C-alpha positions as CSV (number, residue, x, y, z in Angstrom):
1,M,0.1,0.1,0.1
2,D,1.3,3.5,-1.2
3,T,2.2,6.0,1.4
4,K,0.6,9.5,1.0
5,K,3.8,11.0,-0.1
6,N,4.5,7.9,-2.8
7,I,1.0,8.7,-4.3
8,I,1.6,12.2,-4.7
9,Q,5.1,11.5,-6.1
10,K,4.1,9.1,-8.8
11,N,1.4,11.0,-10.1
12,K,3.0,14.3,-10.1
13,S,4.2,14.1,-14.0
14,W,0.1,13.8,-14.6
15,A,-1.0,16.3,-12.6
16,I,1.5,18.9,-14.1
17,I,0.6,17.8,-17.4
18,L,-3.0,18.7,-16.7
19,V,-2.1,22.3,-15.2
20,A,0.1,23.1,-18.3
21,Q,-2.8,22.1,-20.5
22,F,-5.1,24.7,-18.6
23,L,-2.2,27.5,-19.1
24,L,-1.5,26.2,-22.9
25,F,-5.5,26.7,-23.8
26,Y,-5.7,29.8,-21.7
27,I,-2.7,31.7,-23.6
28,M,-4.0,30.2,-27.0
29,S,-7.6,31.3,-26.1
30,K,-6.1,35.0,-26.5
31,S,-4.7,34.4,-29.9
32,D,-6.6,35.0,-32.9
33,F,-4.2,33.1,-34.7
34,A,-4.8,29.9,-32.4
35,V,-8.4,30.3,-32.3
36,N,-9.2,30.7,-35.9
37,F,-7.0,27.2,-36.3
38,F,-9.4,25.3,-33.8
39,S,-12.4,27.0,-35.8
40,Q,-11.1,25.7,-38.9
41,L,-10.1,22.5,-37.5
42,F,-13.8,22.1,-36.4
43,D,-15.1,22.8,-39.6
44,W,-13.0,20.2,-41.2
45,K,-13.9,17.7,-38.3
46,K,-17.3,17.9,-38.6
47,K,-17.4,16.7,-42.2
48,W,-16.5,13.1,-41.0
49,H,-17.1,13.3,-37.1
50,I,-21.1,14.0,-37.5
51,P,-21.8,11.4,-40.2
52,L,-19.5,8.8,-38.2
53,F,-22.4,9.0,-35.4
54,S,-25.5,9.9,-37.5
55,E,-26.2,6.1,-38.4
56,I,-26.5,4.9,-35.1
57,S,-30.0,5.4,-33.5
58,F,-29.4,6.2,-30.2
59,S,-27.0,8.7,-28.7
60,A,-23.4,7.1,-28.5
61,G,-22.4,10.0,-26.7
62,D,-24.6,9.4,-23.7
63,V,-23.6,5.8,-23.6
64,I,-19.9,7.1,-23.5
65,Y,-20.8,9.4,-20.7
66,I,-22.2,6.6,-18.7
67,I,-19.2,4.5,-19.4
68,T,-16.8,7.0,-18.3
69,A,-19.1,8.2,-15.2
70,A,-18.9,4.4,-13.9
71,L,-15.2,3.9,-15.0
72,I,-14.5,7.5,-12.8
73,C,-16.7,6.1,-9.9
74,Y,-14.7,2.7,-9.8
75,L,-11.5,4.3,-9.8
76,I,-12.2,6.6,-7.1
77,L,-13.6,3.8,-4.9
78,M,-10.6,1.6,-5.6
79,S,-8.2,4.4,-4.9
80,I,-10.0,5.2,-1.4
81,K,-10.2,1.3,-0.7
82,C,-6.9,0.6,-1.9
83,R,-4.8,3.7,-1.4
84,T,-2.4,2.8,-4.3
85,A,-1.3,5.5,-6.9
86,K,-2.1,3.7,-9.8
87,Y,-6.0,4.4,-9.5
88,I,-5.2,7.9,-9.2
89,K,-2.9,8.0,-12.2
90,H,-5.7,6.6,-14.4
91,L,-8.3,9.4,-13.0
92,L,-5.6,11.8,-14.1
93,I,-4.8,10.1,-17.6
94,I,-8.8,10.2,-18.4
95,G,-8.7,13.8,-17.1
96,N,-5.8,15.0,-19.4
97,I,-7.5,12.8,-22.4
98,F,-11.2,14.5,-21.8
99,Y,-9.9,17.8,-21.3
100,F,-7.4,18.2,-24.4
101,T,-10.2,16.7,-26.6
102,Y,-12.6,18.8,-25.2
103,Q,-10.7,21.8,-25.9
104,C,-9.5,20.8,-29.5
105,F,-13.0,19.5,-30.5
106,W,-14.8,22.4,-28.9
107,G,-13.9,24.7,-26.0
108,M,-11.4,27.1,-28.0
109,L,-14.7,27.7,-30.2
110,Y,-16.1,29.8,-27.3
111,F,-13.3,32.7,-28.0
112,Q,-14.3,33.2,-31.7
113,A,-14.8,36.5,-33.0
114,P,-18.5,37.6,-31.7
115,L,-21.3,37.0,-34.4
116,I,-22.5,40.6,-33.4
117,T,-19.2,41.9,-35.2
118,K,-20.8,40.9,-38.1
119,M,-23.9,42.9,-37.7
120,K,-24.3,46.9,-38.2
121,N,-23.5,48.5,-35.1
122,K,-27.0,50.3,-34.1
123,N,-28.2,52.0,-30.8
124,I,-31.0,50.0,-29.4
125,S,-33.9,52.1,-27.7
126,E,-36.5,50.8,-25.6
127,S,-38.9,52.2,-28.1
128,D,-37.0,49.7,-30.5
129,L,-37.6,46.7,-28.3
130,K,-41.5,47.6,-27.6
131,K,-42.3,47.9,-31.3
132,L,-40.3,44.5,-31.9
133,T,-42.3,43.1,-29.0
134,I,-45.6,44.2,-30.5
135,K,-44.5,42.8,-33.8
136,Y,-43.7,39.4,-32.8
137,L,-46.8,39.3,-30.5
138,N,-49.0,39.7,-33.4
139,I,-46.8,37.2,-35.5
140,C,-47.0,34.5,-33.1
141,K,-51.2,35.1,-32.5
142,A,-51.4,34.7,-36.6
143,E,-49.0,31.7,-36.4
144,R,-50.8,29.9,-33.6
145,E,-54.1,29.7,-35.3
146,L,-52.8,27.6,-37.7
147,L,-51.2,24.9,-35.7
148,N,-51.9,21.5,-34.3
149,E,-53.2,21.0,-31.2
150,D,-53.8,17.9,-28.6
151,K,-57.4,16.9,-27.0
152,N,-56.4,20.0,-24.6
153,G,-56.1,22.6,-27.6
154,V,-52.3,22.9,-26.6
155,F,-50.0,23.1,-29.3
156,K,-48.6,19.7,-30.4
157,V,-45.6,18.6,-32.7
158,Y,-46.4,15.5,-34.3
159,D,-43.4,14.9,-36.6
160,A,-40.1,16.0,-35.1
161,E,-38.1,14.2,-37.8
162,K,-39.6,16.5,-40.3
163,I,-38.4,19.6,-38.3
164,K,-35.1,18.4,-38.4
165,N,-34.7,17.9,-41.7
166,E,-36.5,21.4,-42.6
167,I,-33.7,22.8,-39.8
168,L,-31.0,20.7,-41.9
169,K,-32.4,22.1,-45.3
170,Q,-32.4,25.6,-43.8
171,Q,-28.6,25.7,-42.5
172,K,-27.6,25.4,-46.0
173,L,-29.8,28.8,-47.0
174,L,-28.3,31.1,-44.2
175,P,-27.0,34.4,-45.2
176,K,-23.3,33.8,-45.8
177,K,-22.7,37.6,-44.6
178,I,-23.6,36.4,-41.1
179,C,-22.6,32.6,-41.2
180,S,-19.4,31.8,-42.8
181,K,-19.8,28.1,-41.5
182,N,-19.9,25.2,-43.8
183,P,-23.6,23.6,-43.4
184,I,-23.7,20.0,-42.0
185,Q,-24.8,17.3,-44.5
186,N,-26.2,14.6,-41.9
187,L,-28.8,14.7,-39.2
188,S,-27.1,13.5,-36.0
189,I,-29.7,14.8,-33.4
190,K,-31.2,12.2,-31.1
191,P,-33.4,12.4,-27.8
192,S,-31.3,12.3,-24.8
193,L,-31.1,8.7,-22.7
194,F,-31.2,11.0,-19.9
195,N,-34.5,12.7,-20.7
196,S,-36.3,11.8,-17.3
197,F,-33.7,13.3,-15.5
198,M,-33.6,16.4,-17.8
199,N,-37.0,16.7,-16.9
200,K,-36.0,17.8,-13.6
201,T,-33.0,20.0,-14.2
202,G,-34.4,22.5,-16.8
203,I,-32.0,21.4,-19.2
204,L,-33.6,21.2,-22.7
205,G,-30.7,20.0,-25.0
206,Y,-26.8,19.8,-25.1
207,Y,-24.4,19.2,-27.4
208,N,-21.7,16.2,-27.2
209,P,-18.0,17.8,-28.6
210,F,-16.9,14.2,-28.3
211,T,-19.2,12.5,-30.7
212,S,-20.4,15.7,-32.4
213,E,-24.3,14.8,-31.9
214,A,-27.1,16.9,-30.7
215,Q,-29.3,15.6,-27.7
216,Y,-32.8,17.2,-26.9
217,N,-35.3,16.2,-24.0
218,P,-38.3,15.0,-26.1
219,N,-40.6,15.5,-23.2
220,I,-40.4,19.2,-23.3
221,P,-43.4,21.3,-24.4
222,S,-44.1,21.8,-28.1
223,T,-43.6,25.3,-27.9
224,Q,-39.9,24.7,-26.9
225,L,-39.4,21.6,-29.0
226,P,-38.6,22.8,-32.6
227,F,-36.6,25.8,-31.3
228,T,-34.4,23.6,-29.1
229,I,-33.6,21.2,-31.9
230,A,-32.7,24.3,-34.4
231,H,-30.5,25.7,-31.2
232,E,-28.6,22.4,-30.6
233,M,-28.1,21.8,-34.5
234,S,-26.6,25.6,-34.7
235,H,-23.9,24.2,-32.0
236,Q,-23.3,21.6,-34.7
237,L,-22.2,24.2,-37.2
238,G,-20.0,25.5,-34.8
239,Y,-21.3,28.2,-32.7
240,A,-20.4,27.7,-29.2
241,R,-21.9,30.7,-27.5
242,E,-25.4,29.6,-26.4
243,Q,-27.1,33.1,-27.6
244,E,-25.5,32.9,-31.0
245,A,-26.5,29.4,-31.4
246,S,-30.1,30.6,-30.6
247,F,-29.9,33.4,-33.2
248,I,-28.7,31.2,-36.0
249,G,-31.6,28.7,-35.0
250,F,-33.8,31.5,-35.0
251,L,-32.5,32.6,-38.6
252,C,-33.2,28.9,-39.8
253,A,-36.6,28.9,-38.4
254,K,-37.3,32.6,-39.9
255,R,-36.8,31.4,-43.6
256,S,-38.7,28.1,-43.0
257,N,-42.1,27.1,-44.6
258,S,-42.5,25.0,-41.3
259,L,-45.3,26.9,-39.1
260,E,-44.6,24.6,-35.9
261,L,-40.6,26.0,-36.2
262,N,-42.0,29.6,-37.0
263,Y,-44.2,29.6,-34.2
264,S,-41.5,28.1,-31.7
265,A,-38.7,30.6,-32.5
266,D,-41.0,33.4,-32.7
267,L,-42.3,32.6,-29.6
268,Y,-38.8,32.3,-28.3
269,A,-38.3,35.9,-29.6
270,L,-41.2,37.3,-28.2
271,K,-40.2,35.7,-24.5
272,S,-37.0,37.1,-24.6
273,L,-38.1,40.7,-25.7
274,L,-40.6,40.3,-22.9
275,R,-37.3,39.6,-20.1
276,A,-35.5,42.9,-21.7
277,V,-38.5,45.0,-21.6
278,S,-39.6,43.8,-18.2
279,V,-36.4,45.5,-16.7
280,N,-37.4,49.0,-17.2
281,D,-41.3,48.7,-17.9
282,N,-42.9,45.6,-16.0
283,V,-46.4,47.3,-16.9
284,F,-45.7,46.8,-20.5
285,R,-44.7,43.3,-20.3
286,N,-47.8,42.5,-18.2
287,R,-49.8,44.3,-21.1
288,I,-48.5,42.0,-23.7
289,L,-48.8,38.9,-21.6
290,S,-52.8,39.6,-21.3
291,S,-52.7,40.1,-24.9
292,F,-51.8,36.7,-26.0
293,S,-54.5,34.9,-27.7
294,D,-56.5,32.2,-25.8
295,K,-54.8,29.7,-27.9
296,M,-51.1,31.1,-27.0
297,K,-52.2,31.3,-23.0
298,K,-53.1,27.8,-23.3
299,D,-49.8,26.8,-24.5
300,R,-48.3,29.2,-21.9
301,E,-50.3,27.6,-19.3
302,Y,-48.9,24.4,-20.0
303,E,-45.2,25.5,-20.3
304,M,-45.9,26.8,-16.7
305,K,-47.4,23.7,-15.5
306,F,-44.4,21.6,-17.0
307,I,-42.0,23.8,-15.0
308,K,-43.8,23.7,-11.7
309,A,-44.2,19.9,-12.0
310,N,-40.2,19.6,-12.2
311,E,-38.9,22.4,-10.1
312,G,-36.9,21.5,-7.2
313,I,-33.5,21.4,-5.9
314,L,-31.9,19.8,-9.0
315,S,-33.3,22.4,-11.4
316,D,-31.7,25.2,-9.0
317,F,-28.6,23.5,-9.0
318,F,-28.5,23.0,-12.8
319,G,-29.5,26.8,-13.2
320,V,-26.8,28.0,-11.0
321,T,-23.8,25.7,-12.5
322,N,-25.1,26.5,-16.3
323,D,-25.2,30.2,-15.0
324,L,-21.5,29.9,-13.9
325,F,-20.3,27.7,-17.1
326,L,-21.7,30.3,-19.4
327,K,-19.6,33.2,-17.7
328,S,-16.8,31.4,-17.5
329,N,-17.0,30.6,-21.4
330,Q,-16.9,34.6,-22.5
331,Q,-21.0,34.4,-22.3
332,E,-23.4,36.3,-20.5
333,G,-25.4,34.4,-17.6
334,S,-28.4,32.4,-18.6
335,V,-30.9,35.0,-17.0
336,T,-30.3,37.9,-19.3
337,Y,-30.9,36.9,-23.0
338,S,-29.6,40.4,-23.9
339,Y,-27.0,39.2,-26.5
340,F,-29.9,37.2,-28.4
341,V,-31.9,40.5,-28.1
342,N,-29.0,42.6,-29.4
343,L,-28.7,40.2,-32.3
344,L,-32.6,40.2,-33.1
345,V,-32.9,43.9,-33.1
346,M,-29.9,44.7,-34.9
347,Y,-31.1,41.8,-37.8
348,E,-34.6,43.3,-37.9
349,I,-34.2,47.4,-37.6
């Protein structure tokens, strides 16, 4: 059995390598040349990485996460039980491999030039926000009248695969002055194996950088489902920042003939605008909410019931950790949405 001193001594090199990686990628994140290199690497990689896993019907990335988590738990338990250096060494090796792969495949993309630099710089006034809010209220009201409903009169998506294919088609038609990324050619967005757990966390979807798969929670309300799929597929294009992925997903929906996708994206835009406006004028926000059509009110009520039924310690915990993650990766926290609103307003006016 190794002593504490021997354990530290035998694993020092792997710990040093991990720390060196932190420093190396931090330094590279400050270099435009390095960031552009990783951006181009991602664009090249997705040509083979996405097709590689697209033919697998289930989420291979989730299986990898499960196996890795089980292995890590085993190594931790064995290191505590046996107190030998080899188990800690294996943990450090896994940490090094995952961190290096993550940064090369995804992490460095958070430091790309912001999408907003491709937009014309405009001053955004409170009046602009309110006009756009009213515009999207009317758009949503008109779209909602034409959509499918369940037996309770709530909007219902019956064919998610059709929406996925529509988004894939629209990604190829994104305006070049905004999106310079090469479009993806294969569908690789799948229901998460953790969807029941996701209900309790408030997580709608996520991107797996190790398999280039996009995952979503199929249990979420249909008002959120099409836009969530569009958002996660935007990550596959190479947009790491959450708000930028939302804006690219919104542009895909904007040009689509799918009313389900239109409504979900426009409703997301409307809710984002309402959050922005409510900071200074909560009365206006409430007036807009009361102006929702009866069908929109039913949809909103169903969303609120879903959130209420699944709120708790897990949703609070993941809300806080996600907010910290966003802020640590050059993004705004998840509670603001103002970057998306800025992109939206600059695009619209």
